[in-house]
C-alpha positions as CSV (number, residue, x, y, z in Angstrom):
1,X,1.6,14.4,20.5
2,X,4.4,12.0,21.2
3,X,5.9,12.0,24.7
4,X,8.8,14.0,26.1
5,X,11.9,11.7,26.6
6,X,14.4,12.5,29.3
7,X,17.6,10.8,28.1
8,X,19.2,10.8,31.5
9,X,16.3,8.9,33.1
10,X,16.4,6.0,30.7
11,X,18.9,3.1,30.4
12,X,19.2,0.3,28.0
13,X,17.1,-2.0,30.1
14,X,14.1,0.3,30.4
15,X,14.3,1.6,26.8
16,X,11.2,0.8,24.9
17,X,11.8,0.5,21.2
18,X,8.6,0.1,19.2
19,X,8.9,-1.5,15.8
20,X,6.7,-0.1,13.0
21,X,6.0,-2.2,9.9
22,X,4.1,-0.1,7.3
23,X,1.9,-2.1,5.0
24,X,-0.8,0.3,3.9
25,X,0.4,2.6,1.1
26,X,0.7,3.2,-2.6
27,X,0.3,0.1,-4.8
28,X,3.5,-1.0,-6.5
29,X,3.7,-2.3,-10.1
30,X,3.4,-6.0,-9.4
31,X,-0.3,-6.2,-10.3
32,X,-0.9,-9.5,-8.5
33,X,-4.2,-10.4,-6.9
34,X,-2.6,-10.3,-3.4
35,X,-1.1,-7.4,-1.5
36,X,2.5,-6.3,-2.4
37,X,3.8,-7.1,1.1
38,X,2.9,-10.8,0.5
39,X,5.5,-11.2,-2.3
40,X,7.6,-14.3,-1.6
41,X,11.3,-13.6,-1.1
42,X,12.2,-17.3,-0.3
43,X,10.4,-20.6,0.0
44,X,7.5,-20.1,2.4
45,X,8.9,-16.6,3.4
46,X,7.2,-13.3,2.6
47,X,8.4,-9.8,2.4
48,X,6.4,-8.6,5.4
49,X,7.8,-11.5,7.5
50,X,11.3,-10.4,6.7
51,X,10.4,-6.9,7.9
52,X,9.2,-8.4,11.2
53,X,12.4,-10.4,11.4
54,X,14.4,-7.2,11.1
55,X,12.5,-5.8,14.1
56,X,13.4,-8.9,16.1
57,X,17.0,-8.4,15.3
58,X,16.9,-4.7,16.1
59,X,15.8,-5.3,19.7
60,X,12.2,-4.1,19.5
61,X,10.0,-4.6,22.6
62,X,6.8,-4.4,20.5
63,X,5.9,-4.6,16.8
64,X,3.1,-2.6,15.2
65,X,1.9,-3.7,11.8
66,X,-0.1,-0.9,10.1
67,X,-2.5,-2.1,7.4
68,X,-6.0,-1.6,6.1
69,X,-8.6,-3.4,8.1
70,X,-9.4,-6.0,5.4
71,X,-5.7,-7.0,5.4
72,X,-5.5,-7.8,9.1
73,X,-7.1,-11.2,9.1
74,X,-4.7,-12.7,6.5
75,X,-1.7,-11.1,8.2
76,X,-2.6,-12.4,11.6
77,X,-3.4,-15.8,10.3
78,X,0.0,-15.9,8.8
79,X,2.1,-14.2,11.4
80,X,0.3,-14.6,14.8
81,X,0.5,-12.7,18.0
82,X,4.2,-12.7,18.9
83,X,7.7,-13.7,17.8
84,X,10.9,-14.6,19.7
85,X,13.5,-12.0,20.3
86,X,16.6,-12.9,18.3
87,X,19.1,-12.0,21.0
88,X,17.4,-14.3,23.6
89,X,17.5,-17.1,21.1
90,X,21.2,-16.7,20.7
91,X,21.6,-16.8,24.5
92,X,19.4,-19.8,24.9
93,X,22.2,-22.2,23.8
94,X,24.3,-21.1,26.7
95,X,21.7,-20.2,29.3
96,X,18.9,-22.8,28.7
97,X,19.8,-24.6,31.9
98,X,19.8,-21.4,34.0
99,X,16.6,-21.3,36.2
100,X,16.1,-17.6,35.6
101,X,16.5,-17.6,31.8
102,X,13.3,-17.0,29.8
103,X,13.0,-16.6,26.0
104,X,11.7,-13.1,25.4
105,X,8.6,-12.8,23.4
106,X,7.9,-9.7,21.3
107,X,4.1,-9.0,21.0
108,X,2.8,-8.1,17.6
109,X,-0.1,-5.6,17.2
110,X,-2.2,-4.9,14.1
111,X,-3.2,-1.2,13.6
112,X,-5.9,-0.4,11.0
113,X,-5.7,2.8,9.1
114,X,-8.5,5.3,10.2
115,X,-11.4,5.5,7.7
116,X,-11.0,9.3,7.5
117,X,-7.5,8.9,6.1
118,X,-8.3,6.2,3.6
119,X,-7.6,7.3,0.0
120,X,-6.7,10.7,1.3
121,X,-3.3,10.5,2.8
122,X,-2.7,6.8,3.4
123,X,0.7,6.6,1.7
124,X,3.4,4.3,3.1
125,X,4.9,7.3,5.0
126,X,1.5,7.9,6.6
127,X,1.5,4.3,7.8
128,X,4.8,5.0,9.6
129,X,3.4,8.2,11.3
130,X,0.0,6.8,12.1
131,X,1.5,3.5,13.5
132,X,3.8,5.5,15.9
133,X,0.8,7.6,17.0
134,X,-1.3,4.6,17.8
135,X,1.6,2.9,19.6
136,X,2.0,6.0,21.8
137,X,-1.7,6.4,22.6
138,X,-2.3,2.8,23.4
139,X,0.9,2.5,25.5
140,X,0.0,5.8,27.3
141,X,-3.4,4.3,28.3
142,X,-1.6,1.4,30.0
143,X,1.2,3.4,31.7
144,X,3.6,6.2,31.0
145,X,6.4,3.8,31.8
146,X,5.6,1.7,28.7
147,X,5.4,4.6,26.3
148,X,8.0,4.0,23.4
149,X,11.2,6.0,23.6
150,X,12.0,5.5,19.9
151,X,10.2,4.0,16.8
152,X,12.1,1.6,14.6
153,X,10.8,1.5,11.0
154,X,11.2,-1.7,9.0
155,X,9.9,-1.7,5.4
156,X,8.7,-4.9,3.7
157,X,10.1,-3.6,0.4
158,X,13.7,-3.3,1.5
159,X,15.9,-6.3,2.3
160,X,19.2,-5.8,3.9
161,X,21.7,-7.8,5.9
162,X,20.3,-8.8,9.3
163,X,23.7,-9.1,10.8
164,X,24.3,-5.4,10.2
165,X,21.1,-4.6,12.1
166,X,21.9,-7.0,15.0
167,X,25.3,-5.5,15.5
168,X,23.8,-2.1,15.7
169,X,21.3,-2.9,18.5
170,X,23.1,-0.6,20.9
171,X,23.0,2.3,18.4
172,X,19.3,1.7,17.6
173,X,18.2,1.7,21.3
174,X,19.9,5.0,22.1
175,X,18.8,8.6,22.6
176,X,20.2,9.5,19.1
177,X,18.3,8.6,16.0
178,X,19.6,5.7,13.9
179,X,19.8,5.4,10.1
180,X,20.9,2.4,8.1
181,X,22.6,3.4,4.8
182,X,23.8,1.7,1.7
183,X,26.2,3.3,-0.8
184,X,25.5,6.6,1.0
185,X,21.8,6.5,0.6
186,X,19.1,6.1,3.3
187,X,15.4,6.7,3.8
188,X,16.0,10.3,3.1
189,X,16.8,9.3,-0.5
190,X,13.6,7.2,-0.8
191,X,15.3,3.9,0.0
192,X,13.5,1.3,2.2
193,X,16.2,1.2,4.8
194,X,15.5,0.9,8.5
195,X,15.7,4.0,10.7
196,X,14.4,5.3,14.1
197,X,12.7,8.6,15.0
198,X,11.3,10.3,18.1
199,X,8.6,12.9,18.8
200,X,10.5,15.9,17.3
201,X,10.9,14.0,14.0
202,X,7.3,12.9,14.2
203,X,6.2,16.6,14.2
204,X,8.3,17.3,11.1
205,X,7.1,14.3,9.2
206,X,3.5,15.0,10.0
207,X,3.9,18.6,9.0
208,X,5.0,17.5,5.5
209,X,2.0,15.1,5.2
210,X,-0.4,17.8,6.3
211,X,0.9,20.1,3.5
212,X,-0.9,17.9,1.0
213,X,-3.9,19.2,-0.9
214,X,-7.6,18.5,-0.1
215,X,-10.6,18.9,-2.3
216,X,-10.5,22.7,-2.5
217,X,-7.9,25.4,-2.8
218,X,-7.7,29.2,-2.2
219,X,-10.2,28.8,0.6
220,X,-10.6,31.8,2.9
221,X,-12.7,32.0,6.1
222,X,-14.7,35.2,6.2
223,X,-15.0,36.4,9.8
224,X,-18.1,38.5,9.2
225,X,-20.2,36.0,7.3
226,X,-18.6,33.0,9.2
227,X,-18.3,31.2,5.9
228,X,-15.6,29.9,3.6
229,X,-15.2,32.1,0.5
230,X,-13.1,32.0,-2.7
231,X,-13.4,28.3,-2.8
232,X,-12.0,26.6,-6.0
233,X,-12.4,22.8,-6.5
234,X,-9.2,21.1,-7.6
235,X,-9.1,18.7,-10.5
236,X,-9.6,15.1,-9.4
237,X,-6.0,14.1,-10.0
238,X,-4.8,17.0,-7.8
239,X,-7.0,16.2,-4.8
240,X,-5.5,14.6,-1.7
241,X,-1.9,14.8,-3.0
242,X,-0.5,13.3,0.3
243,X,-1.7,9.8,-0.6
244,X,1.0,9.8,-3.3
245,X,3.9,11.3,-1.2
246,X,7.1,9.3,-1.6
247,X,9.5,8.4,1.2
248,X,12.1,11.0,0.2
249,X,9.4,13.8,0.2
250,X,8.3,13.0,3.7
251,X,11.5,11.8,5.3
252,X,13.8,14.0,3.3
253,X,14.0,16.4,6.2
254,X,15.6,13.8,8.4
255,X,19.1,14.7,9.7
256,X,21.9,12.1,9.6
257,X,24.6,14.5,10.9
258,X,25.1,14.0,14.7
259,X,23.0,10.8,14.7
260,X,24.0,7.1,14.7
261,X,24.6,5.8,11.1
262,X,25.5,2.2,10.1
263,X,26.3,0.9,6.7
264,X,24.5,-2.3,5.5
265,X,26.7,-5.0,4.1
266,X,24.1,-5.5,1.3
267,X,20.7,-4.2,0.5
268,X,18.0,-4.7,-2.2
269,X,15.1,-2.6,-3.1
270,X,12.2,-4.8,-4.3
271,X,9.5,-2.2,-5.0
272,X,9.1,-3.1,-8.7
273,X,9.4,-6.2,-10.9
274,X,12.9,-5.6,-12.3
275,X,14.4,-4.9,-8.9
276,X,12.5,-7.9,-7.5
277,X,14.1,-10.2,-10.2
278,X,17.5,-8.6,-9.4
279,X,17.1,-9.7,-5.8
280,X,15.9,-13.2,-6.7
281,X,19.0,-13.7,-8.9
282,X,21.4,-12.5,-6.2
283,X,23.6,-14.8,-4.1
284,X,21.9,-13.5,-0.9
285,X,18.5,-14.6,-2.2
286,X,19.8,-18.1,-2.9
287,X,20.9,-18.4,0.8
288,X,17.8,-16.9,2.2
289,X,15.5,-19.3,4.2
290,X,12.5,-19.0,6.5
291,X,13.9,-18.9,10.1
292,X,13.1,-21.9,12.1
293,X,12.0,-19.8,15.0
294,X,9.5,-17.8,12.8
295,X,6.4,-19.8,13.6
296,X,2.8,-19.0,14.2
297,X,2.2,-18.2,17.9
298,X,-0.9,-17.1,19.7
299,X,-1.5,-15.8,23.2
300,X,-3.6,-18.0,25.5
301,X,-7.0,-16.5,26.2
302,X,-7.0,-14.7,29.6
303,X,-8.1,-17.1,32.4
304,X,-8.3,-20.2,30.2
305,X,-6.0,-23.1,30.3
306,X,-4.8,-24.9,27.2
307,X,-6.5,-28.1,28.1
308,X,-9.8,-26.3,28.3
309,X,-9.6,-25.0,24.8
310,X,-10.4,-28.2,23.0
311,X,-9.5,-29.0,19.5
């Protein structure tokens, strides 16, 4: 269960916004020998890296990438252990000579999908839910003070204007949920647009995913014999239906009314080849470049100096 959040006891400086980047999910129609999140959107710039960049613009304190275990080595080799916060980079030009100024680093964690969920309910929506659950449990083991207050979801298959996200930082890190929209559509309509959620939304989303089928149907537990009766095995294509749940099915219960909503200046859905080509031919794609600050960074091993590491 996600934590209770007392709005009055938190301020913008103690607000923990955890970024969730879902990678594990249904396969798209690209049919390439690499994962769909590794599709290039610019020279030397991948779709999953753009999702991480969105988290850096949104003001996330941590970033959690949810992927299958075999995907983690290639993702970490490409992305690293941390990224600079975009806001601190903007301030560096004016405060770089200030003795108390430090460029803020956002740690990146890699969360593997649990084996019991593999090929059963590991849709893209489940990656969002499971990533937030692991972020909560791991943070709770450290301290209740570092437990996330909100979870910011950034999809690799939706590319929107970063300036719209950066200008909405105060709305994103607030007690109310935040939804990015474009032409009146949001994640409720199956679009890969950023949004935030808390523990109450987590329960609703998880309930939808748990409504999926298993292997059997019409099962009834007999109290006298202590056995399952009236068991019927479902056809193979109807088993574990949650693994095929779409975004609008899981997040369609989200409520925009009364929450923070921001309209993106532009947005492209790249979950199939035709939409991918539409984005590549757009004026925004021609201007898109890999950020200079987006480099591979590693944490130093604990208790070891750099000069002791060798080549």
